[in-house]
mmCIF file as gemmi writes it, N, C-alpha and C atoms, coordinates in Angstrom:
data_model
loop_
_atom_site.group_PDB
_atom_site.id
_atom_site.type_symbol
_atom_site.label_atom_id
_atom_site.label_alt_id
_atom_site.label_comp_id
_atom_site.label_asym_id
_atom_site.label_entity_id
_atom_site.label_seq_id
_atom_site.pdbx_PDB_ins_code
_atom_site.Cartn_x
_atom_site.Cartn_y
_atom_site.Cartn_z
_atom_site.occupancy
_atom_site.B_iso_or_equiv
_atom_site.pdbx_formal_charge
_atom_site.auth_seq_id
_atom_site.auth_asym_id
_atom_site.pdbx_PDB_model_num
ATOM 1 N N . MET Axp A 1 ? -3.32 -14.935 69.969 1 0 ? 1 A 1
ATOM 2 C CA . MET Axp A 1 ? -2.165 -14.471 69.231 1 0 ? 1 A 1
ATOM 3 C C . MET Axp A 1 ? -2.422 -14.382 67.73 1 0 ? 1 A 1
ATOM 4 N N . PRO Axp A 2 ? -3.168 -15.322 67.162 1 0 ? 2 A 1
ATOM 5 C CA . PRO Axp A 2 ? -3.437 -15.187 65.724 1 0 ? 2 A 1
ATOM 6 C C . PRO Axp A 2 ? -4.193 -13.901 65.382 1 0 ? 2 A 1
ATOM 7 N N . ASN Axp A 3 ? -5.108 -13.47 66.238 1 0 ? 3 A 1
ATOM 8 C CA . ASN Axp A 3 ? -5.829 -12.232 65.953 1 0 ? 3 A 1
ATOM 9 C C . ASN Axp A 3 ? -4.944 -11.003 66.128 1 0 ? 3 A 1
ATOM 10 N N . LEU Axp A 4 ? -4.009 -11.053 67.06 1 0 ? 4 A 1
ATOM 11 C CA . LEU Axp A 4 ? -3.043 -9.961 67.176 1 0 ? 4 A 1
ATOM 12 C C . LEU Axp A 4 ? -2.16 -9.907 65.934 1 0 ? 4 A 1
ATOM 13 N N . GLU Axp A 5 ? -1.773 -11.071 65.431 1 0 ? 5 A 1
ATOM 14 C CA . GLU Axp A 5 ? -0.983 -11.132 64.194 1 0 ? 5 A 1
ATOM 15 C C . GLU Axp A 5 ? -1.773 -10.53 63.033 1 0 ? 5 A 1
ATOM 16 N N . ARG Axp A 6 ? -3.025 -10.896 62.946 1 0 ? 6 A 1
ATOM 17 C CA . ARG Axp A 6 ? -3.873 -10.367 61.872 1 0 ? 6 A 1
ATOM 18 C C . ARG Axp A 6 ? -3.98 -8.843 61.972 1 0 ? 6 A 1
ATOM 19 N N . ALA Axp A 7 ? -4.201 -8.333 63.174 1 0 ? 7 A 1
ATOM 20 C CA . ALA Axp A 7 ? -4.281 -6.883 63.373 1 0 ? 7 A 1
ATOM 21 C C . ALA Axp A 7 ? -2.953 -6.213 63.026 1 0 ? 7 A 1
ATOM 22 N N . TRP Axp A 8 ? -1.864 -6.834 63.412 1 0 ? 8 A 1
ATOM 23 C CA . TRP Axp A 8 ? -0.533 -6.315 63.091 1 0 ? 8 A 1
ATOM 24 C C . TRP Axp A 8 ? -0.369 -6.172 61.575 1 0 ? 8 A 1
ATOM 25 N N . ARG Axp A 9 ? -0.771 -7.173 60.843 1 0 ? 9 A 1
ATOM 26 C CA . ARG Axp A 9 ? -0.626 -7.131 59.38 1 0 ? 9 A 1
ATOM 27 C C . ARG Axp A 9 ? -1.526 -6.068 58.751 1 0 ? 9 A 1
ATOM 28 N N . VAL Axp A 10 ? -2.708 -5.883 59.303 1 0 ? 10 A 1
ATOM 29 C CA . VAL Axp A 10 ? -3.655 -4.907 58.752 1 0 ? 10 A 1
ATOM 30 C C . VAL Axp A 10 ? -3.249 -3.47 59.089 1 0 ? 10 A 1
ATOM 31 N N . PHE Axp A 11 ? -2.814 -3.224 60.316 1 0 ? 11 A 1
ATOM 32 C CA . PHE Axp A 11 ? -2.645 -1.852 60.794 1 0 ? 11 A 1
ATOM 33 C C . PHE Axp A 11 ? -1.206 -1.362 60.899 1 0 ? 11 A 1
ATOM 34 N N . ARG Axp A 12 ? -0.222 -2.184 60.697 1 0 ? 12 A 1
ATOM 35 C CA . ARG Axp A 12 ? 1.156 -1.734 60.924 1 0 ? 12 A 1
ATOM 36 C C . ARG Axp A 12 ? 1.557 -0.582 60.016 1 0 ? 12 A 1
ATOM 37 N N . THR Axp A 13 ? 1.007 -0.509 58.81 1 0 ? 13 A 1
ATOM 38 C CA . THR Axp A 13 ? 1.343 0.609 57.923 1 0 ? 13 A 1
ATOM 39 C C . THR Axp A 13 ? 0.703 1.915 58.383 1 0 ? 13 A 1
ATOM 40 N N . ARG Axp A 14 ? -0.176 1.823 59.368 1 0 ? 14 A 1
ATOM 41 C CA . ARG Axp A 14 ? -0.824 3.019 59.929 1 0 ? 14 A 1
ATOM 42 C C . ARG Axp A 14 ? -0.202 3.412 61.271 1 0 ? 14 A 1
ATOM 43 N N . GLY Axp A 15 ? 0.936 2.821 61.579 1 0 ? 15 A 1
ATOM 44 C CA . GLY Axp A 15 ? 1.647 3.177 62.795 1 0 ? 15 A 1
ATOM 45 C C . GLY Axp A 15 ? 1.317 2.342 64.013 1 0 ? 15 A 1
ATOM 46 N N . VAL Axp A 16 ? 0.488 1.327 63.862 1 0 ? 16 A 1
ATOM 47 C CA . VAL Axp A 16 ? 0.148 0.461 64.989 1 0 ? 16 A 1
ATOM 48 C C . VAL Axp A 16 ? 1.29 -0.526 65.219 1 0 ? 16 A 1
ATOM 49 N N . VAL Axp A 17 ? 1.686 -0.662 66.466 1 0 ? 17 A 1
ATOM 50 C CA . VAL Axp A 17 ? 2.727 -1.61 66.848 1 0 ? 17 A 1
ATOM 51 C C . VAL Axp A 17 ? 2.104 -2.65 67.765 1 0 ? 17 A 1
ATOM 52 N N . VAL Axp A 18 ? 2.344 -3.896 67.466 1 0 ? 18 A 1
ATOM 53 C CA . VAL Axp A 18 ? 1.964 -4.994 68.353 1 0 ? 18 A 1
ATOM 54 C C . VAL Axp A 18 ? 3.266 -5.525 68.932 1 0 ? 18 A 1
ATOM 55 N N . LEU Axp A 19 ? 3.325 -5.639 70.238 1 0 ? 19 A 1
ATOM 56 C CA . LEU Axp A 19 ? 4.518 -6.151 70.907 1 0 ? 19 A 1
ATOM 57 C C . LEU Axp A 19 ? 4.095 -7.235 71.877 1 0 ? 19 A 1
ATOM 58 N N . GLY Axp A 20 ? 4.581 -8.439 71.662 1 0 ? 20 A 1
ATOM 59 C CA . GLY Axp A 20 ? 4.3 -9.537 72.566 1 0 ? 20 A 1
ATOM 60 C C . GLY Axp A 20 ? 5.345 -9.583 73.666 1 0 ? 20 A 1
ATOM 61 N N . VAL Axp A 21 ? 4.924 -9.938 74.863 1 0 ? 21 A 1
ATOM 62 C CA . VAL Axp A 21 ? 5.845 -10.113 75.986 1 0 ? 21 A 1
ATOM 63 C C . VAL Axp A 21 ? 5.667 -11.531 76.493 1 0 ? 21 A 1
ATOM 64 N N . ASN Axp A 22 ? 6.704 -12.337 76.343 1 0 ? 22 A 1
ATOM 65 C CA . ASN Axp A 22 ? 6.647 -13.727 76.768 1 0 ? 22 A 1
ATOM 66 C C . ASN Axp A 22 ? 7.221 -13.84 78.17 1 0 ? 22 A 1
ATOM 67 N N . VAL Axp A 23 ? 6.388 -14.271 79.12 1 0 ? 23 A 1
ATOM 68 C CA . VAL Axp A 23 ? 6.82 -14.354 80.514 1 0 ? 23 A 1
ATOM 69 C C . VAL Axp A 23 ? 6.86 -15.779 81.055 1 0 ? 23 A 1
ATOM 70 N N . ALA Axp A 24 ? 6.385 -16.739 80.285 1 0 ? 24 A 1
ATOM 71 C CA . ALA Axp A 24 ? 6.209 -18.074 80.851 1 0 ? 24 A 1
ATOM 72 C C . ALA Axp A 24 ? 7.178 -19.124 80.328 1 0 ? 24 A 1
ATOM 73 N N . ASP Axp A 25 ? 7.642 -18.998 79.119 1 0 ? 25 A 1
ATOM 74 C CA . ASP Axp A 25 ? 8.437 -20.053 78.496 1 0 ? 25 A 1
ATOM 75 C C . ASP Axp A 25 ? 9.926 -19.756 78.575 1 0 ? 25 A 1
ATOM 76 N N . ASP Axp A 26 ? 10.72 -20.798 78.341 1 0 ? 26 A 1
ATOM 77 C CA . ASP Axp A 26 ? 12.128 -20.488 78.149 1 0 ? 26 A 1
ATOM 78 C C . ASP Axp A 26 ? 12.286 -19.992 76.715 1 0 ? 26 A 1
ATOM 79 N N . TYR Axp A 27 ? 13.39 -19.365 76.421 1 0 ? 27 A 1
ATOM 80 C CA . TYR Axp A 27 ? 13.581 -18.686 75.142 1 0 ? 27 A 1
ATOM 81 C C . TYR Axp A 27 ? 13.387 -19.618 73.953 1 0 ? 27 A 1
ATOM 82 N N . ASP Axp A 28 ? 14.006 -20.793 73.99 1 0 ? 28 A 1
ATOM 83 C CA . ASP Axp A 28 ? 13.903 -21.722 72.862 1 0 ? 28 A 1
ATOM 84 C C . ASP Axp A 28 ? 12.468 -22.195 72.649 1 0 ? 28 A 1
ATOM 85 N N . ASP Axp A 29 ? 11.759 -22.511 73.737 1 0 ? 29 A 1
ATOM 86 C CA . ASP Axp A 29 ? 10.354 -22.921 73.617 1 0 ? 29 A 1
ATOM 87 C C . ASP Axp A 29 ? 9.502 -21.79 73.044 1 0 ? 29 A 1
ATOM 88 N N . ALA Axp A 30 ? 9.767 -20.579 73.497 1 0 ? 30 A 1
ATOM 89 C CA . ALA Axp A 30 ? 9.007 -19.43 72.994 1 0 ? 30 A 1
ATOM 90 C C . ALA Axp A 30 ? 9.245 -19.234 71.506 1 0 ? 30 A 1
ATOM 91 N N . ALA Axp A 31 ? 10.493 -19.354 71.066 1 0 ? 31 A 1
ATOM 92 C CA . ALA Axp A 31 ? 10.817 -19.18 69.645 1 0 ? 31 A 1
ATOM 93 C C . ALA Axp A 31 ? 10.119 -20.228 68.788 1 0 ? 31 A 1
ATOM 94 N N . VAL Axp A 32 ? 10.096 -21.468 69.259 1 0 ? 32 A 1
ATOM 95 C CA . VAL Axp A 32 ? 9.42 -22.544 68.526 1 0 ? 32 A 1
ATOM 96 C C . VAL Axp A 32 ? 7.92 -22.261 68.452 1 0 ? 32 A 1
ATOM 97 N N . PHE Axp A 33 ? 7.341 -21.843 69.558 1 0 ? 33 A 1
ATOM 98 C CA . PHE Axp A 33 ? 5.912 -21.541 69.621 1 0 ? 33 A 1
ATOM 99 C C . PHE Axp A 33 ? 5.54 -20.415 68.661 1 0 ? 33 A 1
ATOM 100 N N . LEU Axp A 34 ? 6.316 -19.342 68.662 1 0 ? 34 A 1
ATOM 101 C CA . LEU Axp A 34 ? 6.038 -18.207 67.775 1 0 ? 34 A 1
ATOM 102 C C . LEU Axp A 34 ? 6.174 -18.603 66.312 1 0 ? 34 A 1
ATOM 103 N N . LYS Axp A 35 ? 7.164 -19.42 66.021 1 0 ? 35 A 1
ATOM 104 C CA . LYS Axp A 35 ? 7.35 -19.87 64.64 1 0 ? 35 A 1
ATOM 105 C C . LYS Axp A 35 ? 6.187 -20.764 64.205 1 0 ? 35 A 1
ATOM 106 N N . LYS Axp A 36 ? 5.767 -21.654 65.089 1 0 ? 36 A 1
ATOM 107 C CA . LYS Axp A 36 ? 4.661 -22.564 64.779 1 0 ? 36 A 1
ATOM 108 C C . LYS Axp A 36 ? 3.38 -21.789 64.458 1 0 ? 36 A 1
ATOM 109 N N . LEU Axp A 37 ? 3.144 -20.706 65.174 1 0 ? 37 A 1
ATOM 110 C CA . LEU Axp A 37 ? 1.951 -19.888 64.951 1 0 ? 37 A 1
ATOM 111 C C . LEU Axp A 37 ? 2.156 -18.822 63.874 1 0 ? 37 A 1
ATOM 112 N N . ALA Axp A 38 ? 3.355 -18.765 63.291 1 0 ? 38 A 1
ATOM 113 C CA . ALA Axp A 38 ? 3.688 -17.777 62.246 1 0 ? 38 A 1
ATOM 114 C C . ALA Axp A 38 ? 3.5 -16.345 62.746 1 0 ? 38 A 1
ATOM 115 N N . ILE Axp A 39 ? 3.933 -16.096 63.973 1 0 ? 39 A 1
ATOM 116 C CA . ILE Axp A 39 ? 3.841 -14.759 64.556 1 0 ? 39 A 1
ATOM 117 C C . ILE Axp A 39 ? 5.021 -13.933 64.067 1 0 ? 39 A 1
ATOM 118 N N . THR Axp A 40 ? 4.724 -12.794 63.442 1 0 ? 40 A 1
ATOM 119 C CA . THR Axp A 40 ? 5.788 -11.941 62.906 1 0 ? 40 A 1
ATOM 120 C C . THR Axp A 40 ? 5.926 -10.626 63.658 1 0 ? 40 A 1
ATOM 121 N N . TYR Axp A 41 ? 4.96 -10.28 64.512 1 0 ? 41 A 1
ATOM 122 C CA . TYR Axp A 41 ? 5.113 -9.034 65.262 1 0 ? 41 A 1
ATOM 123 C C . TYR Axp A 41 ? 6.204 -9.216 66.315 1 0 ? 41 A 1
ATOM 124 N N . PRO Axp A 42 ? 6.85 -8.119 66.721 1 0 ? 42 A 1
ATOM 125 C CA . PRO Axp A 42 ? 7.964 -8.213 67.665 1 0 ? 42 A 1
ATOM 126 C C . PRO Axp A 42 ? 7.537 -8.818 69.004 1 0 ? 42 A 1
ATOM 127 N N . ASN Axp A 43 ? 8.442 -9.568 69.592 1 0 ? 43 A 1
ATOM 128 C CA . ASN Axp A 43 ? 8.235 -10.166 70.909 1 0 ? 43 A 1
ATOM 129 C C . ASN Axp A 43 ? 9.483 -9.969 71.746 1 0 ? 43 A 1
ATOM 130 N N . VAL Axp A 44 ? 9.286 -9.784 73.037 1 0 ? 44 A 1
ATOM 131 C CA . VAL Axp A 44 ? 10.402 -9.722 73.974 1 0 ? 44 A 1
ATOM 132 C C . VAL Axp A 44 ? 10.248 -10.863 74.97 1 0 ? 44 A 1
ATOM 133 N N . PHE Axp A 45 ? 11.355 -11.288 75.503 1 0 ? 45 A 1
ATOM 134 C CA . PHE Axp A 45 ? 11.396 -12.394 76.453 1 0 ? 45 A 1
ATOM 135 C C . PHE Axp A 45 ? 11.616 -11.813 77.844 1 0 ? 45 A 1
ATOM 136 N N . ASP Axp A 46 ? 10.732 -12.12 78.78 1 0 ? 46 A 1
ATOM 137 C CA . ASP Axp A 46 ? 10.778 -11.541 80.121 1 0 ? 46 A 1
ATOM 138 C C . ASP Axp A 46 ? 10.499 -12.605 81.184 1 0 ? 46 A 1
ATOM 139 N N . PRO Axp A 47 ? 11.408 -13.588 81.328 1 0 ? 47 A 1
ATOM 140 C CA . PRO Axp A 47 ? 11.146 -14.689 82.264 1 0 ? 47 A 1
ATOM 141 C C . PRO Axp A 47 ? 11.065 -14.251 83.727 1 0 ? 47 A 1
ATOM 142 N N . GLU Axp A 48 ? 11.681 -13.126 84.075 1 0 ? 48 A 1
ATOM 143 C CA . GLU Axp A 48 ? 11.592 -12.638 85.456 1 0 ? 48 A 1
ATOM 144 C C . GLU Axp A 48 ? 10.294 -11.878 85.699 1 0 ? 48 A 1
ATOM 145 N N . GLN Axp A 49 ? 9.504 -11.706 84.646 1 0 ? 49 A 1
ATOM 146 C CA . GLN Axp A 49 ? 8.199 -11.04 84.704 1 0 ? 49 A 1
ATOM 147 C C . GLN Axp A 49 ? 8.292 -9.596 85.193 1 0 ? 49 A 1
ATOM 148 N N . THR Axp A 50 ? 9.388 -8.943 84.834 1 0 ? 50 A 1
ATOM 149 C CA . THR Axp A 50 ? 9.599 -7.55 85.216 1 0 ? 50 A 1
ATOM 150 C C . THR Axp A 50 ? 8.485 -6.655 84.698 1 0 ? 50 A 1
ATOM 151 N N . ARG Axp A 51 ? 8.148 -6.793 83.417 1 0 ? 51 A 1
ATOM 152 C CA . ARG Axp A 51 ? 7.106 -5.948 82.838 1 0 ? 51 A 1
ATOM 153 C C . ARG Axp A 51 ? 5.738 -6.277 83.422 1 0 ? 51 A 1
ATOM 154 N N . LEU Axp A 52 ? 5.499 -7.551 83.663 1 0 ? 52 A 1
ATOM 155 C CA . LEU Axp A 52 ? 4.247 -7.982 84.272 1 0 ? 52 A 1
ATOM 156 C C . LEU Axp A 52 ? 4.041 -7.257 85.603 1 0 ? 52 A 1
ATOM 157 N N . ASN Axp A 53 ? 5.075 -7.232 86.419 1 0 ? 53 A 1
ATOM 158 C CA . ASN Axp A 53 ? 5.004 -6.58 87.725 1 0 ? 53 A 1
ATOM 159 C C . ASN Axp A 53 ? 4.947 -5.058 87.604 1 0 ? 53 A 1
ATOM 160 N N . THR Axp A 54 ? 5.708 -4.499 86.66 1 0 ? 54 A 1
ATOM 161 C CA . THR Axp A 54 ? 5.726 -3.048 86.471 1 0 ? 54 A 1
ATOM 162 C C . THR Axp A 54 ? 4.345 -2.509 86.149 1 0 ? 54 A 1
ATOM 163 N N . TYR Axp A 55 ? 3.617 -3.233 85.306 1 0 ? 55 A 1
ATOM 164 C CA . TYR Axp A 55 ? 2.31 -2.755 84.87 1 0 ? 55 A 1
ATOM 165 C C . TYR Axp A 55 ? 1.153 -3.336 85.672 1 0 ? 55 A 1
ATOM 166 N N . GLY Axp A 56 ? 1.449 -4.117 86.694 1 0 ? 56 A 1
ATOM 167 C CA . GLY Axp A 56 ? 0.407 -4.646 87.563 1 0 ? 56 A 1
ATOM 168 C C . GLY Axp A 56 ? -0.567 -5.575 86.867 1 0 ? 56 A 1
ATOM 169 N N . VAL Axp A 57 ? -0.06 -6.39 85.962 1 0 ? 57 A 1
ATOM 170 C CA . VAL Axp A 57 ? -0.915 -7.311 85.221 1 0 ? 57 A 1
ATOM 171 C C . VAL Axp A 57 ? -1.418 -8.394 86.163 1 0 ? 57 A 1
ATOM 172 N N . ALA Axp A 58 ? -2.747 -8.542 86.227 1 0 ? 58 A 1
ATOM 173 C CA . ALA Axp A 58 ? -3.352 -9.514 87.135 1 0 ? 58 A 1
ATOM 174 C C . ALA Axp A 58 ? -3.507 -10.886 86.5 1 0 ? 58 A 1
ATOM 175 N N . GLY Axp A 59 ? -3.584 -10.956 85.182 1 0 ? 59 A 1
ATOM 176 C CA . GLY Axp A 59 ? -3.775 -12.229 84.503 1 0 ? 59 A 1
ATOM 177 C C . GLY Axp A 59 ? -3.327 -12.15 83.057 1 0 ? 59 A 1
ATOM 178 N N . LEU Axp A 60 ? -3.129 -13.3 82.48 1 0 ? 60 A 1
ATOM 179 C CA . LEU Axp A 60 ? -2.686 -13.378 81.087 1 0 ? 60 A 1
ATOM 180 C C . LEU Axp A 60 ? -3.724 -14.108 80.259 1 0 ? 60 A 1
ATOM 181 N N . PRO Axp A 61 ? -3.942 -13.719 79.025 1 0 ? 61 A 1
ATOM 182 C CA . PRO Axp A 61 ? -3.301 -12.574 78.374 1 0 ? 61 A 1
ATOM 183 C C . PRO Axp A 61 ? -3.969 -11.259 78.769 1 0 ? 61 A 1
ATOM 184 N N . THR Axp A 62 ? -3.219 -10.194 78.656 1 0 ? 62 A 1
ATOM 185 C CA . THR Axp A 62 ? -3.722 -8.836 78.835 1 0 ? 62 A 1
ATOM 186 C C . THR Axp A 62 ? -3.198 -7.998 77.684 1 0 ? 62 A 1
ATOM 187 N N . THR Axp A 63 ? -4.06 -7.186 77.103 1 0 ? 63 A 1
ATOM 188 C CA . THR Axp A 63 ? -3.671 -6.315 75.999 1 0 ? 63 A 1
ATOM 189 C C . THR Axp A 63 ? -3.733 -4.87 76.466 1 0 ? 63 A 1
ATOM 190 N N . PHE Axp A 64 ? -2.649 -4.144 76.213 1 0 ? 64 A 1
ATOM 191 C CA . PHE Axp A 64 ? -2.584 -2.718 76.519 1 0 ? 64 A 1
ATOM 192 C C . PHE Axp A 64 ? -2.645 -1.941 75.215 1 0 ? 64 A 1
ATOM 193 N N . PHE Axp A 65 ? -3.409 -0.872 75.205 1 0 ? 65 A 1
ATOM 194 C CA . PHE Axp A 65 ? -3.453 0.038 74.066 1 0 ? 65 A 1
ATOM 195 C C . PHE Axp A 65 ? -2.79 1.336 74.505 1 0 ? 65 A 1
ATOM 196 N N . VAL Axp A 66 ? -1.681 1.654 73.867 1 0 ? 66 A 1
ATOM 197 C CA . VAL Axp A 66 ? -0.888 2.832 74.198 1 0 ? 66 A 1
ATOM 198 C C . VAL Axp A 66 ? -0.839 3.716 72.959 1 0 ? 66 A 1
ATOM 199 N N . ASP Axp A 67 ? -1.081 5.012 73.132 1 0 ? 67 A 1
ATOM 200 C CA . ASP Axp A 67 ? -1.083 5.894 71.965 1 0 ? 67 A 1
ATOM 201 C C . ASP Axp A 67 ? 0.333 6.349 71.609 1 0 ? 67 A 1
ATOM 202 N N . SER Axp A 68 ? 0.433 7.157 70.568 1 0 ? 68 A 1
ATOM 203 C CA . SER Axp A 68 ? 1.743 7.593 70.077 1 0 ? 68 A 1
ATOM 204 C C . SER Axp A 68 ? 2.46 8.505 71.066 1 0 ? 68 A 1
ATOM 205 N N . GLN Axp A 69 ? 1.741 9.03 72.053 1 0 ? 69 A 1
ATOM 206 C CA . GLN Axp A 69 ? 2.346 9.847 73.103 1 0 ? 69 A 1
ATOM 207 C C . GLN Axp A 69 ? 2.695 9.011 74.338 1 0 ? 69 A 1
ATOM 208 N N . MET Axp A 70 ? 2.594 7.681 74.191 1 0 ? 70 A 1
ATOM 209 C CA . MET Axp A 70 ? 2.901 6.715 75.251 1 0 ? 70 A 1
ATOM 210 C C . MET Axp A 70 ? 1.926 6.795 76.423 1 0 ? 70 A 1
ATOM 211 N N . ARG Axp A 71 ? 0.699 7.229 76.147 1 0 ? 71 A 1
ATOM 212 C CA . ARG Axp A 71 ? -0.346 7.249 77.173 1 0 ? 71 A 1
ATOM 213 C C . ARG Axp A 71 ? -1.16 5.97 77.069 1 0 ? 71 A 1
ATOM 214 N N . LEU Axp A 72 ? -1.41 5.353 78.208 1 0 ? 72 A 1
ATOM 215 C CA . LEU Axp A 72 ? -2.242 4.156 78.247 1 0 ? 72 A 1
ATOM 216 C C . LEU Axp A 72 ? -3.682 4.556 77.956 1 0 ? 72 A 1
ATOM 217 N N . ARG Axp A 73 ? -4.259 3.983 76.909 1 0 ? 73 A 1
ATOM 218 C CA . ARG Axp A 73 ? -5.625 4.301 76.511 1 0 ? 73 A 1
ATOM 219 C C . ARG Axp A 73 ? -6.623 3.25 76.958 1 0 ? 73 A 1
ATOM 220 N N . ASP Axp A 74 ? -6.167 1.999 77.057 1 0 ? 74 A 1
ATOM 221 C CA . ASP Axp A 74 ? -7.071 0.932 77.48 1 0 ? 74 A 1
ATOM 222 C C . ASP Axp A 74 ? -6.246 -0.271 77.9 1 0 ? 74 A 1
ATOM 223 N N . GLU Axp A 75 ? -6.797 -1.051 78.787 1 0 ? 75 A 1
ATOM 224 C CA . GLU Axp A 75 ? -6.193 -2.309 79.237 1 0 ? 75 A 1
ATOM 225 C C . GLU Axp A 75 ? -7.3 -3.352 79.205 1 0 ? 75 A 1
ATOM 226 N N . VAL Axp A 76 ? -7.068 -4.412 78.439 1 0 ? 76 A 1
ATOM 227 C CA . VAL Axp A 76 ? -8.109 -5.416 78.241 1 0 ? 76 A 1
ATOM 228 C C . VAL Axp A 76 ? -7.601 -6.785 78.683 1 0 ? 76 A 1
ATOM 229 N N . PRO Axp A 77 ? -8.12 -7.306 79.802 1 0 ? 77 A 1
ATOM 230 C CA . PRO Axp A 77 ? -7.744 -8.665 80.209 1 0 ? 77 A 1
ATOM 231 C C . PRO Axp A 77 ? -8.451 -9.691 79.327 1 0 ? 77 A 1
ATOM 232 N N . GLY Axp A 78 ? -7.823 -10.81 79.15 1 0 ? 78 A 1
ATOM 233 C CA . GLY Axp A 78 ? -8.399 -11.866 78.318 1 0 ? 78 A 1
ATOM 234 C C . GLY Axp A 78 ? -7.918 -11.753 76.887 1 0 ? 78 A 1
ATOM 235 N N . GLY Axp A 79 ? -8.22 -12.751 76.111 1 0 ? 79 A 1
ATOM 236 C CA . GLY Axp A 79 ? -7.742 -12.781 74.736 1 0 ? 79 A 1
ATOM 237 C C . GLY Axp A 79 ? -8.791 -12.336 73.735 1 0 ? 79 A 1
ATOM 238 N N . TYR Axp A 80 ? -8.369 -12.278 72.509 1 0 ? 80 A 1
ATOM 239 C CA . TYR Axp A 80 ? -9.24 -11.965 71.375 1 0 ? 80 A 1
ATOM 240 C C . TYR Axp A 80 ? -9.357 -13.233 70.546 1 0 ? 80 A 1
ATOM 241 N N . VAL Axp A 81 ? -10.311 -14.083 70.908 1 0 ? 81 A 1
ATOM 242 C CA . VAL Axp A 81 ? -10.421 -15.411 70.308 1 0 ? 81 A 1
ATOM 243 C C . VAL Axp A 81 ? -11.501 -15.418 69.231 1 0 ? 81 A 1
ATOM 244 N N . GLY Axp A 82 ? -11.202 -16.077 68.128 1 0 ? 82 A 1
ATOM 245 C CA . GLY Axp A 82 ? -12.175 -16.267 67.063 1 0 ? 82 A 1
ATOM 246 C C . GLY Axp A 82 ? -12.507 -14.993 66.313 1 0 ? 82 A 1
ATOM 247 N N . SER Axp A 83 ? -13.483 -15.104 65.424 1 0 ? 83 A 1
ATOM 248 C CA . SER Axp A 83 ? -13.843 -13.954 64.592 1 0 ? 83 A 1
ATOM 249 C C . SER Axp A 83 ? -14.469 -12.83 65.416 1 0 ? 83 A 1
ATOM 250 N N . ASP Axp A 84 ? -15.226 -13.166 66.448 1 0 ? 84 A 1
ATOM 251 C CA . ASP Axp A 84 ? -15.783 -12.125 67.319 1 0 ? 84 A 1
ATOM 252 C C . ASP Axp A 84 ? -14.67 -11.365 68.029 1 0 ? 84 A 1
ATOM 253 N N . GLY Axp A 85 ? -13.665 -12.098 68.479 1 0 ? 85 A 1
ATOM 254 C CA . GLY Axp A 85 ? -12.523 -11.472 69.136 1 0 ? 85 A 1
ATOM 255 C C . GLY Axp A 85 ? -11.785 -10.53 68.206 1 0 ? 85 A 1
ATOM 256 N N . TYR Axp A 86 ? -11.612 -10.97 66.958 1 0 ? 86 A 1
ATOM 257 C CA . TYR Axp A 86 ? -10.925 -10.102 66.006 1 0 ? 86 A 1
ATOM 258 C C . TYR Axp A 86 ? -11.748 -8.85 65.731 1 0 ? 86 A 1
ATOM 259 N N . GLN Axp A 87 ? -13.046 -8.988 65.613 1 0 ? 87 A 1
ATOM 260 C CA . GLN Axp A 87 ? -13.889 -7.815 65.356 1 0 ? 87 A 1
ATOM 261 C C . GLN Axp A 87 ? -13.804 -6.812 66.507 1 0 ? 87 A 1
ATOM 262 N N . ARG Axp A 88 ? -13.777 -7.305 67.742 1 0 ? 88 A 1
ATOM 263 C CA . ARG Axp A 88 ? -13.616 -6.405 68.904 1 0 ? 88 A 1
ATOM 264 C C . ARG Axp A 88 ? -12.276 -5.688 68.85 1 0 ? 88 A 1
ATOM 265 N N . LEU Axp A 89 ? -11.21 -6.459 68.58 1 0 ? 89 A 1
ATOM 266 C CA . LEU Axp A 89 ? -9.867 -5.887 68.494 1 0 ? 89 A 1
ATOM 267 C C . LEU Axp A 89 ? -9.798 -4.845 67.383 1 0 ? 89 A 1
ATOM 268 N N . HIS Axp A 90 ? -10.331 -5.186 66.231 1 0 ? 90 A 1
ATOM 269 C CA . HIS Axp A 90 ? -10.332 -4.278 65.081 1 0 ? 90 A 1
ATOM 270 C C . HIS Axp A 90 ? -11.05 -2.969 65.43 1 0 ? 90 A 1
ATOM 271 N N . ARG Axp A 91 ? -12.225 -3.076 66.054 1 0 ? 91 A 1
ATOM 272 C CA . ARG Axp A 91 ? -12.984 -1.88 66.442 1 0 ? 91 A 1
ATOM 273 C C . ARG Axp A 91 ? -12.203 -1.017 67.423 1 0 ? 91 A 1
ATOM 274 N N . GLN Axp A 92 ? -11.559 -1.659 68.401 1 0 ? 92 A 1
ATOM 275 C CA . GLN Axp A 92 ? -10.793 -0.89 69.381 1 0 ? 92 A 1
ATOM 276 C C . GLN Axp A 92 ? -9.654 -0.133 68.712 1 0 ? 92 A 1
ATOM 277 N N . ILE Axp A 93 ? -8.961 -0.781 67.806 1 0 ? 93 A 1
ATOM 278 C CA . ILE Axp A 93 ? -7.855 -0.12 67.112 1 0 ? 93 A 1
ATOM 279 C C . ILE Axp A 93 ? -8.376 1.025 66.255 1 0 ? 93 A 1
ATOM 280 N N . VAL Axp A 94 ? -9.421 0.773 65.499 1 0 ? 94 A 1
ATOM 281 C CA . VAL Axp A 94 ? -9.997 1.826 64.647 1 0 ? 94 A 1
ATOM 282 C C . VAL Axp A 94 ? -10.439 3.014 65.498 1 0 ? 94 A 1
ATOM 283 N N . ASP Axp A 95 ? -11.099 2.745 66.608 1 0 ? 95 A 1
ATOM 284 C CA . ASP Axp A 95 ? -11.531 3.835 67.489 1 0 ? 95 A 1
ATOM 285 C C . ASP Axp A 95 ? -10.337 4.64 67.986 1 0 ? 95 A 1
ATOM 286 N N . LEU Axp A 96 ? -9.262 3.962 68.349 1 0 ? 96 A 1
ATOM 287 C CA . LEU Axp A 96 ? -8.083 4.664 68.85 1 0 ? 96 A 1
ATOM 288 C C . LEU Axp A 96 ? -7.365 5.44 67.752 1 0 ? 96 A 1
ATOM 289 N N . LEU Axp A 97 ? -7.393 4.923 66.554 1 0 ? 97 A 1
ATOM 290 C CA . LEU Axp A 97 ? -6.767 5.633 65.435 1 0 ? 97 A 1
ATOM 291 C C . LEU Axp A 97 ? -7.651 6.766 64.914 1 0 ? 97 A 1
ATOM 292 N N . ARG Axp A 98 ? -8.921 6.719 65.298 1 0 ? 98 A 1
ATOM 293 C CA . ARG Axp A 98 ? -9.91 7.706 64.846 1 0 ? 98 A 1
ATOM 294 C C . ARG Axp A 98 ? -9.992 7.739 63.324 1 0 ? 98 A 1
ATOM 295 N N . LEU Axp A 99 ? -10.107 6.522 62.757 1 0 ? 99 A 1
ATOM 296 C CA . LEU Axp A 99 ? -10.199 6.41 61.299 1 0 ? 99 A 1
ATOM 297 C C . LEU Axp A 99 ? -11.584 6.749 60.809 1 0 ? 99 A 1
């Protein structure tokens, strides 16, 4: 999540949207967790896991890259941990933006 936050701060002025979907916690626990990590990108609460089932997510975390035409461009299971994770995430976003 910290690397998604970092990407959100870097790329949001270029039209990149990061949206978190919380499927595991109750609302109050999720809010405390997001505040503790200083997450500012939008998050939705989905305890019934409707979105998880809709998109056939096999494991968490999973990152979806969707373009401005709402086409799925990539689906990446696993997280973006550490500086290597951020570099991978950054490259994927740059490639999709065609900067």
